[in-house]
N, CA, C and O of each residue as an XYZ file, in Angstrom:
696
protein
N      64.278     -2.463     42.269
C      63.255     -1.719     42.150
C      62.216     -2.196     41.368
O      62.415     -2.565     40.210
N      60.631     -2.235     42.128
C      59.908     -2.930     41.279
C      58.834     -2.114     40.877
O      58.569     -1.358     41.811
N      57.958     -1.887     39.734
C      56.808     -1.222     40.173
C      55.682     -2.133     39.704
O      55.698     -2.858     38.709
N      53.941     -1.851     41.280
C      53.270     -2.527     40.623
C      51.965     -1.462     40.180
O      51.640     -0.413     40.736
N      51.387     -2.088     39.048
C      50.325     -0.864     38.802
C      48.986     -1.239     39.547
O      48.500     -2.347     39.320
N      48.314     -0.309     40.494
C      47.448     -1.315     41.370
C      46.128      0.149     41.037
O      46.344      1.343     40.830
N      44.553     -0.765     41.123
C      43.442     -0.300     40.918
C      42.544     -0.510     42.058
O      42.053     -1.617     42.278
N      42.286      0.644     42.882
C      41.425      0.431     44.490
C      40.770      1.127     44.499
O      40.724      1.591     45.638
N      39.684      1.893     43.461
C      39.039      3.128     43.583
C      39.585      4.389     43.126
O      40.022      4.551     41.987
N      39.565      5.021     43.765
C      40.372      6.935     43.647
C      41.429      6.308     43.523
O      41.740      5.242     44.054
N      42.384      7.356     42.372
C      43.596      6.648     42.969
C      44.730      7.677     43.766
O      45.946      7.673     43.960
N      43.295      8.756     44.176
C      44.219      9.600     45.054
C      44.534      8.736     46.489
O      45.580      8.655     47.132
N      43.198      8.124     46.724
C      43.633      7.091     48.523
C      45.038      6.499     48.160
O      45.978      6.755     48.913
N      45.247      5.680     46.992
C      46.074      4.534     47.504
C      47.559      5.779     47.326
O      48.591      5.683     47.991
N      47.316      6.762     46.379
C      48.389      7.485     46.170
C      48.706      8.364     48.007
O      49.779      8.347     48.610
N      47.836      8.807     48.323
C      48.059      9.269     49.966
C      49.061      8.351     50.612
O      50.144      8.623     51.131
N      48.189      6.719     50.395
C      49.223      6.122     51.605
C      51.069      5.664     51.251
O      52.032      5.565     52.011
N      50.867      5.403     49.196
C      51.862      5.287     49.386
C      52.814      5.904     49.061
O      53.737      5.330     48.483
N      52.854      7.126     49.315
C      53.435      8.164     49.139
C      54.476      8.503     50.668
O      55.407      9.251     50.968
N      53.705      7.525     51.277
C      54.068      7.610     52.851
C      54.947      6.588     53.250
O      55.135      6.536     54.466
N      55.623      5.641     52.457
C      55.545      4.113     52.561
C      56.951      4.370     52.353
O      57.327      5.118     51.450
N      57.783      3.764     53.176
C      59.476      3.335     53.319
C      59.712      2.670     52.632
O      59.109      1.611     52.808
N      60.453      2.678     51.675
C      60.766      2.224     50.523
C      59.937      2.455     49.004
O      60.213      1.757     48.028
N      59.150      3.268     48.976
C      58.506      3.879     48.094
C      59.226      4.976     47.238
O      59.528      6.025     47.808
N      59.491      4.831     46.051
C      60.210      5.897     45.498
C      59.586      6.945     44.410
O      60.102      8.021     44.106
N      58.716      6.563     44.037
C      57.739      6.833     43.498
C      56.102      6.653     43.394
O      55.778      5.477     43.562
N      55.432      7.193     43.250
C      53.807      6.782     42.655
C      53.617      8.081     41.602
O      54.088      9.210     41.464
N      52.625      7.205     40.944
C      52.212      7.878     39.797
C      50.810      7.787     39.785
O      50.438      6.650     40.074
N      49.861      8.610     39.545
C      48.859      8.387     39.089
C      48.356      8.159     37.744
O      48.927      8.565     36.732
N      47.382      7.566     37.758
C      47.193      7.510     35.761
C      46.389      6.439     35.359
O      46.384      5.551     36.211
N      45.661      6.179     34.307
C      44.778      5.220     33.430
C      45.397      4.179     32.688
O      46.500      4.357     32.171
N      44.708      2.989     32.584
C      45.313      1.977     32.016
C      44.105      0.900     32.147
O      43.295      1.072     33.057
N      43.948     -0.262     31.222
C      42.607     -0.959     31.029
C      42.166     -0.565     30.086
O      41.752     -1.689     29.802
N      41.893     -0.076     29.402
C      40.678      1.362     28.379
C      40.995      0.746     26.846
O      41.790     -0.037     26.325
N      39.928      1.556     26.479
C      40.178      1.288     24.656
C      40.826      2.598     24.448
O      41.727      2.537     23.612
N      40.647      3.673     24.923
C      41.056      5.121     24.063
C      42.298      5.101     24.299
O      42.898      4.464     25.165
N      42.833      6.054     23.243
C      44.404      6.417     23.165
C      44.494      7.555     24.118
O      43.449      8.204     24.077
N      45.325      8.016     24.928
C      45.215      9.383     25.687
C      44.456      9.804     26.844
O      44.571     10.968     27.227
N      43.491      8.778     27.608
C      41.984      9.519     28.227
C      42.597     10.367     29.040
O      43.693     10.152     29.557
N      41.935     11.346     29.186
C      41.862     12.103     30.287
C      41.133     12.054     31.600
O      40.857     10.864     31.747
N      40.619     12.817     32.765
C      40.372     12.414     33.412
C      38.810     12.287     33.683
O      38.228     11.513     34.443
N      38.327     13.213     32.890
C      36.918     13.180     32.498
C      36.091     12.468     31.577
O      34.891     12.230     31.720
N      36.959     12.089     30.451
C      36.907     10.672     29.558
C      36.492      9.301     30.353
O      35.495      8.596     30.196
N      37.841      9.130     31.464
C      37.327      7.775     32.104
C      36.342      8.057     33.225
O      35.538      7.184     33.550
N      36.375      9.413     33.920
C      35.156      9.401     35.005
C      34.052      9.028     34.265
O      33.221      8.347     34.866
N      33.775      9.379     32.787
C      32.452      9.258     31.853
C      32.115      7.532     32.086
O      30.998      7.017     32.118
N      33.361      6.892     32.224
C      33.132      5.230     32.036
C      33.328      4.543     30.787
O      33.558      3.338     30.676
N      33.213      5.466     29.759
C      32.887      5.158     28.381
C      34.554      4.492     27.756
O      34.777      3.894     26.703
N      35.496      4.873     28.846
C      37.130      4.570     27.925
C      37.126      2.888     28.277
O      37.546      2.120     27.412
N      36.626      2.351     29.601
C      37.174      1.244     29.784
C      38.661      1.273     30.869
O      39.234      0.349     31.446
N      38.945      2.760     30.827
C      40.206      2.508     31.804
C      39.802      2.207     33.520
O      38.682      2.152     34.027
N      40.875      2.075     34.035
C      40.407      2.066     35.598
C      41.792      3.068     35.937
O      42.819      3.030     35.259
N      41.567      4.048     37.242
C      41.989      4.880     38.034
C      42.918      3.987     38.667
O      42.544      3.097     39.430
N      44.258      4.226     38.338
C      45.314      3.548     39.454
C      46.272      3.978     39.474
O      46.245      5.025     38.828
N      47.413      3.739     39.955
C      48.798      3.930     40.446
C      49.509      3.293     40.175
O      49.335      2.077     40.106
N      50.499      3.841     39.938
C      52.023      2.954     39.078
C      53.230      3.553     40.659
O      53.778      4.640     40.845
N      53.236      1.864     41.775
C      53.955      2.209     42.760
C      55.236      1.708     42.404
O      55.305      0.612     41.847
N      56.325      2.407     42.667
C      57.765      1.845     42.124
C      58.441      1.803     43.798
O      58.448      2.619     44.719
N      58.718      1.086     43.708
C      59.776      0.596     45.519
C      60.933     -0.307     45.260
O      61.249     -1.079     44.355
N      61.567      0.169     46.656
C      63.201     -0.618     46.664
C      62.457     -1.806     47.630
O      61.980     -1.570     48.741
N      62.462     -3.016     47.021
C      62.089     -4.830     47.274
C      63.154     -5.110     48.258
O      63.122     -6.245     48.732
N      64.186     -4.242     48.710
C      65.187     -4.430     50.015
C      64.674     -3.797     50.916
O      64.830     -4.204     52.068
N      63.859     -2.535     50.643
C      63.790     -1.586     51.694
C      61.921     -2.389     52.156
O      61.694     -2.228     53.355
N      61.157     -2.873     51.662
C      59.856     -3.305     51.693
C      59.453     -4.039     50.601
O      59.309     -3.616     49.454
N      59.226     -5.492     51.130
C      58.747     -6.345     50.946
C      57.737     -6.274     49.660
O      56.991     -5.299     49.754
N      57.551     -6.956     48.636
C      56.576     -7.011     47.401
C      55.356     -7.557     48.350
O      54.308     -6.914     48.415
N      55.559     -8.894     49.157
C      53.843     -8.602     49.898
C      53.087     -7.388     50.493
O      51.907     -7.069     50.344
N      54.261     -6.681     51.340
C      54.001     -5.749     52.016
C      52.773     -4.472     50.945
O      51.607     -4.104     51.089
N      53.706     -4.227     50.084
C      52.743     -3.458     49.105
C      51.830     -3.937     49.011
O      50.858     -3.305     49.426
N      51.561     -5.496     48.344
C      50.573     -5.966     47.910
C      48.867     -6.203     49.356
O      47.653     -6.384     49.263
N      49.712     -6.068     50.283
C      48.355     -6.482     51.528
C      48.580     -5.072     52.116
O      48.425     -5.357     53.304
N      48.833     -3.780     52.105
C      48.305     -2.688     52.188
C      47.280     -2.811     51.234
O      46.172     -2.948     51.753
N      47.295     -2.806     49.776
C      46.373     -3.077     48.628
C      45.455     -3.022     49.017
O      44.595     -2.145     49.081
N      45.580     -4.397     49.462
C      43.893     -5.068     49.985
C      43.634     -4.603     50.983
O      42.450     -4.544     51.313
N      44.375     -4.237     51.599
C      43.631     -3.607     53.105
C      42.722     -2.105     53.053
O      41.793     -1.627     53.704
N      43.653     -1.635     51.769
C      43.268     -0.294     51.748
C      41.992      0.155     51.005
O      41.781      1.355     50.829
N      40.992     -0.958     50.492
C      40.327     -0.697     49.631
C      39.138     -2.172     49.681
O      39.530     -3.189     50.253
N      37.869     -2.147     49.106
C      37.354     -3.212     49.291
C      37.294     -4.086     48.576
O      36.377     -3.881     47.781
N      37.900     -5.219     48.355
C      38.216     -5.916     46.836
C      37.267     -6.562     46.393
O      37.218     -7.046     45.263
N      36.241     -6.648     47.416
C      35.035     -7.690     46.916
C      33.663     -6.692     46.449
O      32.526     -7.089     46.705
N      33.896     -5.376     45.747
C      32.882     -5.111     45.547
C      32.810     -4.372     43.929
O      33.156     -3.215     43.691
N      32.445     -5.045     43.242
C      32.715     -5.103     41.944
C      32.065     -3.732     41.344
O      30.882     -3.412     41.463
N      33.459     -2.710     40.426
C      33.028     -1.613     39.676
C      32.439     -0.103     40.794
O      31.708      0.861     40.563
N      33.343     -0.647     42.230
C      33.047      0.354     43.033
C      34.003      0.277     44.265
O      34.592     -0.741     44.627
N      34.081      1.768     44.981
C      35.271      1.664     45.621
C      33.567      2.805     46.501
O      33.120      3.656     45.733
N      33.006      2.726     47.612
C      31.989      3.317     48.615
C      31.261      4.382     47.542
O      30.766      3.829     46.560
N      31.139      5.797     47.605
C      30.400      6.600     46.893
C      30.815      6.404     45.276
O      29.969      6.481     44.385
N      32.196      6.148     45.033
C      32.662      5.843     44.073
C      32.514      4.666     42.872
O      33.221      3.705     42.572
N      31.072      5.284     42.252
C      30.418      3.841     41.214
C      31.169      3.991     39.611
O      31.506      5.017     39.021
N      31.253      2.856     39.277
C      31.917      2.757     37.623
C      32.728      1.673     37.352
O      32.898      1.000     38.369
N      33.206      1.309     36.532
C      33.990      0.714     35.705
C      35.883      1.017     35.905
O      36.887      0.305     35.893
N      35.550      2.630     36.095
C      36.891      3.012     36.659
C      37.688      3.142     37.526
O      38.789      3.672     37.677
N      36.527      2.217     38.461
C      37.136      2.311     39.855
C      36.877      0.674     40.969
O      36.529      0.376     42.111
N      37.245      0.135     39.917
C      37.217     -1.238     39.799
C      38.561     -1.525     40.637
O      39.426     -0.654     40.719
N      38.681     -2.607     41.169
C      39.502     -3.421     41.963
C      40.233     -3.773     40.859
O      39.720     -4.343     39.896
N      41.844     -3.364     40.948
C      42.413     -4.113     39.861
C      44.174     -4.099     40.255
O      44.812     -3.361     41.005
N      44.586     -5.231     39.407
C      45.985     -5.261     39.141
C      46.268     -5.512     37.541
O      45.550     -6.199     36.814
N      47.750     -4.644     37.040
C      47.814     -4.934     35.991
C      49.447     -5.690     35.851
O      50.211     -4.798     35.482
N      49.995     -6.649     35.976
C      50.782     -7.185     35.657
C      52.142     -7.087     34.265
O      51.872     -6.751     33.112
N      53.289     -7.395     34.659
C      53.438     -6.789     33.118
C      54.370     -7.966     32.856
O      54.648     -8.154     31.671
N      54.949     -8.866     33.841
C      55.691    -10.113     33.944
C      54.672    -11.588     34.688
O      53.750    -11.417     35.484
N      55.189    -13.101     34.125
C      54.857    -13.884     34.917
C      54.845    -13.882     36.341
O      53.785    -14.091     36.931
N      56.204    -13.609     37.135
C      56.405    -13.437     38.168
C      55.331    -12.511     39.306
O      54.995    -12.616     40.485
N      54.993    -11.377     37.906
C      54.057    -10.236     38.994
C      52.829    -11.049     39.451
O      52.406    -11.262     40.587
N      52.323    -11.487     38.101
C      51.141    -12.091     38.035
C      50.704    -13.162     39.090
O      49.592    -13.387     39.568
N      51.893    -13.740     39.304
C      52.001    -15.480     40.371
C      51.919    -14.482     41.617
O      51.013    -14.814     42.382
N      52.585    -13.414     42.000
C      52.406    -12.647     43.340
C      51.053    -12.063     43.153
O      50.236    -12.486     43.971
N      50.586    -11.172     42.264
C      49.354    -11.158     42.384
C      48.076    -11.702     42.979
O      47.241    -11.155     43.699
N      48.180    -13.547     42.235
C      47.224    -14.039     42.083
C      47.625    -14.651     43.759
O      46.682    -15.050     44.442
N      48.431    -14.673     44.090
C      49.170    -15.380     45.657
C      48.561    -14.094     46.946
O      48.171    -14.330     48.089
N      48.659    -12.890     46.315
C      48.216    -11.692     46.783
C      46.703    -11.911     47.948
O      46.418    -11.767     49.137
N      46.011    -12.382     46.531
C      44.720    -12.507     46.481
C      44.076    -13.494     47.296
O      43.057    -13.433     47.984
N      45.189    -14.750     46.988
C      44.608    -16.250     47.939
C      44.715    -15.450     49.319
O      43.671    -15.070     49.849
N      46.247    -15.121     50.057
C      46.490    -14.260     51.047
C      45.649    -13.763     51.652
O      45.642    -13.913     52.874
N      44.690    -13.033     51.037
C      44.011    -11.561     51.951
C      42.531    -12.377     51.578
O      41.558    -11.792     52.054
N      42.255    -13.442     50.921
C      41.096    -13.603     50.877
C      40.387    -13.807     52.580
O      39.439    -13.220     53.101
N      41.032    -14.566     52.960
C      40.893    -14.834     54.456
C      40.421    -13.726     55.291
O      39.749    -14.047     56.271
N      40.679    -12.308     55.059
C      40.051    -10.947     55.802
C      38.739    -10.748     55.484
O      37.986     -9.952     56.045
N      38.530    -11.321     54.777
C      37.153    -10.612     53.588
C      36.103    -11.581     53.472
O      36.550    -12.556     52.868
N      34.566    -11.779     53.877
C      33.728    -12.667     54.004
C      33.079    -12.931     52.592
O      32.426    -13.944     52.342
N      33.326    -11.912     51.696
C      32.734    -12.255     50.278
C      34.341    -12.445     49.322
O      35.474    -12.194     49.731
N      34.063    -12.788     48.426
C      34.703    -13.371     47.289
C      35.825    -11.895     47.023
O      35.289    -10.798     47.175
N      37.165    -11.919     46.680
C      37.535    -10.995     46.307
C      37.427    -10.938     44.700
O      37.832    -11.962     44.150
N      36.912     -9.834     43.782
C      36.839     -9.562     42.824
C      37.555     -8.583     42.340
O      37.040     -7.753     41.591
N      39.012     -8.523     42.739
C      40.071     -8.082     41.491
C      40.214     -8.739     40.694
O      40.213     -9.969     40.648
N      40.372     -7.898     39.863
C      40.677     -7.946     38.074
C      42.120     -7.966     38.122
O      42.723     -6.991     38.569
N      42.827     -9.157     37.633
C      44.265     -9.342     37.150
C      44.699     -9.326     35.965
O      44.970    -10.413     35.453
N      44.895     -8.036     35.161
C      45.343     -8.381     33.950
C      46.660     -8.159     33.489
O      47.557     -7.707     34.200
N      46.836     -8.627     31.731
C      48.301     -7.695     31.762
C      48.136     -6.285     31.585
O      47.112     -5.714     31.211
N      49.395     -5.702     31.930
C      49.622     -3.914     32.031
C      49.618     -3.738     30.120
O      50.564     -3.870     29.343
N      47.894     -3.338     29.781
C      48.328     -2.765     28.426
C      49.181     -1.127     28.609
O      49.999     -0.954     29.512
N      48.847     -0.110     27.673
C      49.656      1.339     27.969
C      48.991      1.858     29.061
O      47.780      1.959     29.256
N      50.194      2.265     29.944
C      49.689      3.221     31.432
C      49.914      4.759     30.996
O      51.027      5.065     30.568
N      49.030      5.618     31.076
C      48.861      6.599     30.944
C      48.453      7.768     32.131
O      47.404      7.854     32.771
N      49.491      8.507     32.177
C      50.348      9.635     33.335
C      48.663     10.045     33.575
O      47.876     10.122     32.631
N      48.405     10.208     34.542
C      47.071     11.324     34.741
C      47.616     12.796     34.720
O      48.820     13.022     34.845
N      46.690     13.780     34.558
C      47.135     15.371     34.642
C      47.960     15.655     36.193
O      47.752     15.000     37.214
N      48.889     16.751     36.060
C      49.775     16.774     37.139
C      48.645     17.227     38.263
O      48.959     17.179     39.452
N      47.291     17.679     37.854
C      46.591     18.076     39.108
C      46.067     16.949     40.281
O      45.425     17.150     41.311
N      46.680     15.500     39.621
C      46.030     13.937     40.476
C      47.086     13.774     40.858
O      46.949     13.044     41.840
N      48.859     14.141     40.622
C      49.531     13.679     41.218
C      49.795     13.785     42.728
O      49.113     14.760     43.043
N      50.116     13.545     43.321
C      50.393     13.647     45.049
C      49.137     14.821     45.291
O      49.403     16.023     45.305
N      48.312     14.509     45.401
C      46.602     14.800     44.995
C      46.600     15.469     46.445
O      46.243     16.643     46.544
N      47.037     14.659     47.703
C      46.143     14.335     49.434
C      47.470     15.542     49.660
O      46.903     16.620     49.837
N      48.662     15.695     49.703
C      49.609     16.328     49.849
C      49.456     17.483     49.506
O      49.876     18.308     50.318
N      48.890     17.970     48.360
C      48.378     19.279     48.029
C      47.106     19.592     48.734
O      46.962     20.743     49.146
N      46.426     18.959     48.873
C      45.000     19.923     48.981
C      44.372     18.592     50.193
O      43.626     17.626     50.032
N      45.039     19.092     51.281
C      44.600     17.737     52.546
C      43.196     18.634     53.293
O      42.591     18.103     54.224
N      42.864     19.743     52.873
C      41.891     20.091     53.707
C      40.497     20.202     52.786
O      39.385     20.669     53.036
N      41.168     19.448     51.408
C      39.675     19.106     50.584
C      38.637     18.043     51.311
O      39.033     17.324     52.229
N      37.549     18.011     50.923
C      36.209     17.246     51.533
C      36.113     15.699     51.138
O      35.458     14.838     51.727
N      36.972     15.536     49.930
C      37.666     14.150     49.758
C      38.743     13.912     50.551
O      38.889     12.776     51.005
N      39.311     14.535     50.734
C      40.897     14.358     51.295
C      40.609     13.646     53.012
O      40.853     12.614     53.638
N      39.862     15.129     53.227
C      38.863     15.120     54.704
C      38.160     13.251     55.041
O      38.602     12.405     55.818
N      37.181     13.191     54.265
C      36.162     12.221     54.739
C      36.761     10.672     54.109
O      36.889      9.655     54.791
N      37.005     10.772     52.984
C      37.415      9.626     52.400
C      39.383      9.294     52.692
O      39.764      8.233     53.187
N      40.084     10.095     52.392
C      41.606      9.698     52.737
C      42.175      9.437     53.726
O      43.174      8.716     53.718
N      41.549     10.091     55.076
C      42.126     10.598     56.169
C      41.402      9.053     56.915
O      41.954      8.749     57.972
N      40.435      8.247     56.531
C      40.125      7.281     57.564
C      41.196      6.326     57.015
O      41.927      5.673     57.760
N      41.274      6.259     55.152
C      42.200      5.044     54.804
C      43.863      5.296     55.517
O      44.575      4.364     55.891
N      44.268      6.848     55.592
C      45.469      6.745     56.177
C      45.484      6.273     57.508
O      46.425      5.609     57.943
N      44.331      6.630     58.288
C      44.908      5.795     59.285
C      44.490      4.634     59.410
O      44.803      4.055     60.450
N      43.758      4.002     58.533
C      44.021      2.470     58.890
C      45.580      1.792     58.962
O      46.149      0.961     59.669
N      45.983      2.803     57.598
C      47.665      2.355     56.949
C      48.182      2.785     58.421
O      48.244      1.639     58.865
N      48.516      3.433     59.290
C      48.994      3.534     60.159
C      48.675      2.586     61.858
O      49.369      2.247     62.817
N      47.423      2.486     61.508
C      47.406      1.350     62.898
C      47.948     -0.005     61.837
O      48.695     -0.770     62.447
N      47.786     -0.251     60.935
C      48.042     -1.720     60.534
C      49.830     -1.709     60.109
O      50.417     -2.675     60.597
N      50.495     -0.996     59.493
C      51.443     -0.556     58.739
C      52.328      0.287     59.168
O      53.288      0.587     58.458
N      52.160      0.780     60.335
C      52.889      2.004     60.838
C      54.530      1.316     61.184
O      55.404      2.113     61.526
N      54.786      0.191     61.100
C      56.078      0.042     60.648
C      57.044      0.472     59.397
O      58.185      0.915     59.269
N      55.923      0.085     58.517
C      56.618      0.295     56.904
C      55.973      1.932     56.521
O      55.853      2.239     55.335
N      55.591      2.894     57.591
C      55.568      4.305     57.192
C      56.513      5.123     57.483
O      57.436      4.916     58.271
N      56.232      6.432     56.618
C      57.301      7.444     57.451
C      57.083      8.591     57.966
O      56.754      9.513     57.218
N      57.222      8.808     59.408
C      56.517      9.988     60.160
C      55.757     10.789     59.890
O      55.390     11.603     60.737
């Protein structure tokens, strides 16, 4: 099993897709990369803690290759925009990858290089050593499955799920 900690804007979006991905055994929404101990959703959203909204994706790399998990990440958000994803603006929404090992750092850098060809602007995804990971509050875990009719889910997450189905259907559960 491997775990990647990835930030691509609002954690609800990445969570919704990775929850449906074959070989993924756990997705935990949380916060990392900041200076405040034990941040909560409201402090992170204020932009004053330095944390990014992230997901910790645990997967069986014998079922799904690490490269597919990372390529999905780059397909599900715009890694060329600094500190924003669509209407979500602030450092908490930055494109980010947090590694624990040199092997992970290399995989992340290779994924950036591989995916740069898909974007006309430079990828600005932050690659940093993983400091402490703080799980988000329970309401944010598996948010899409709990609240599929919410406006954000309908307008923002559903198109990302459709894109995942279009390009990664072989790797998604029905």
